[in-house]
N, C-alpha and C positions, 0 to 999 in steps of 0.2 A: 197711281194717283196718290198725292200727298195732301192730306187734310190739314188746313192751317186754322188753329184756334187762337184766340187772344182775349185778354181781359178787355172790358169795355173802354177803358181809358187809353188803349193803344190803337194805333192805326198803321200797322206795319205790313199789311198784305202786299203792297206793291214792292217794297224793299225785298221781302222774302221771296215773292214770285220771281223777281228779276234775278236774284242770286241763284235760286234753284234752277231756273230755266237756262241761264247763261253758263253757270259753272258745272251743273250736273246733267243738263238736258233732260230733266224730269218735269212732269206736269203737276201743278198744284191746284187746289180748289179752296176757296174760303169756306170754312166749316162753321163759323159762327163764334159767338163769345161764350165765355164761362166766367165763373166767379171763384176766386181763391177761397178755399174753405177756411173758416175761422180757426178750426182745430189744427191747421198747419202752422199757426203762429206759435213760436217759442218765446215767451216773454223774457226768459233768462238770456237768450242770445239776441233778442230783438230782430229775429229773422224768421223766415218761413222754411219749413221742412220740404225740400224739393220732392221727396218720394211721396209724401202725402198729396201734393198737388198732382203729380203724375197719376196717382190712383184715381183722382177725380176725373182726369182726362180719359182714363181707361173706361170709366163708367159712361162718359159722354161720347166716346168714340164710336163712329159708325163703321160697320164692316165693309162699307164701300171703299174705304181707303186702305192702300197697301201699307202706308206709314202715316203717322200724324205728328204734328209739331204744335206745341203750345207756347204762347208768349205771355209773360207776366212782367209787371213793373215793380215787383217787390224784391227785396234782398233774399236770396235763397242759399241753403246750405245742405250738406249731407254730413253725417257724423265723421269726425276726424279731419274736417276741412273748415277753415274759418269762413269761407264763402265759395260759391261756384258761379260761373257764368251760365252753365247749362248742365243738363243731365239727360242721358239717353238710356232707355231700357229696351235693348234689342229684342228681348223675349216678348214684351208687350207691344213692340213696334211703335213706341211713343217717345218723343224727346221734348224737353222743356228748356226754354231759353229765357233768362231774365235780362231785362234792359236796365235794371237798377244801377249797375256800375258801368254801363256803356256810354253814359252821357258825354257830350262834348262835340267839338267840331267834326269828329270822325264817326259820329253816331251811326249813320247809315252803313258805312263800311264795316264797323264793328258788328252790327246786327247781321250783316251778310256773312261775315267770317264765322260767327258763332252758329249761324244756321247751317252752313255747309259742314262745319266741324261736327255738330250733333248728328246730322244726317249721315256723315261718314261712320260714326259709331253705330247708328241703326243698321247700316249695311255691313257691319262686322269689322270695321277698321279699328285698330288700337291707336294709342298716341304714337306719334312719329318722333324720331330723334332729330330730324332736320328742322332747325329753328324757323326756316321760312315756309315750311309746309303748313297748310291750314289745320292739319291733324296734330301739330305740335301742342303740347299741354300749355295752357295759359294760366299761370299762377298770379299774374298781374295784368293790368290794363296795358302796360308797356309791351308785355309778351304778345298780346293780341294785336297791337299796333305794328309790331315788327314782322309778324308772319304775313304771308300772302293769303289771298282769298281762294287759292286753288291748291289742289293736291300736288305733291311732288310726283315724279314719274313712278316711283315705287308704289305709293298709295293709290295713284290713278289706276295702275294696272290691277290692283286688288279690288278697286271699287267697281270696275266694269265687268 
């Protein structure tokens, strides 16, 4: 079971649930809302540290979930990256996805792709070299738009 958390300003559960059940054949449960901690904000970057937010989710997470996903609407980063769409911590079994840079006509599709991508990382998958695979690294929004919402055959075999 995958627990889905989101900040109060988002309403993504149906998009996330559809992506997870259709693409991965896994079950989800709405786990509630959470607040982005103020100490995650870096005023020099004008962004939020994704690892700090993940740690808040760790504290919030229930042991009833095999994996957990958190969704925020703020711009997130990790060191040495100008921004990230998401972050997965396989050891803690928690992933974070930011919708901040996913806006536009293809918003639902982008959220679905990033959801599947981060869950792939939680299940041990690395980035894929195939540009159409959902596990391909997205450095830009165009990268996200160009890849599919599904695993390539190699990544699929590793996921199952």
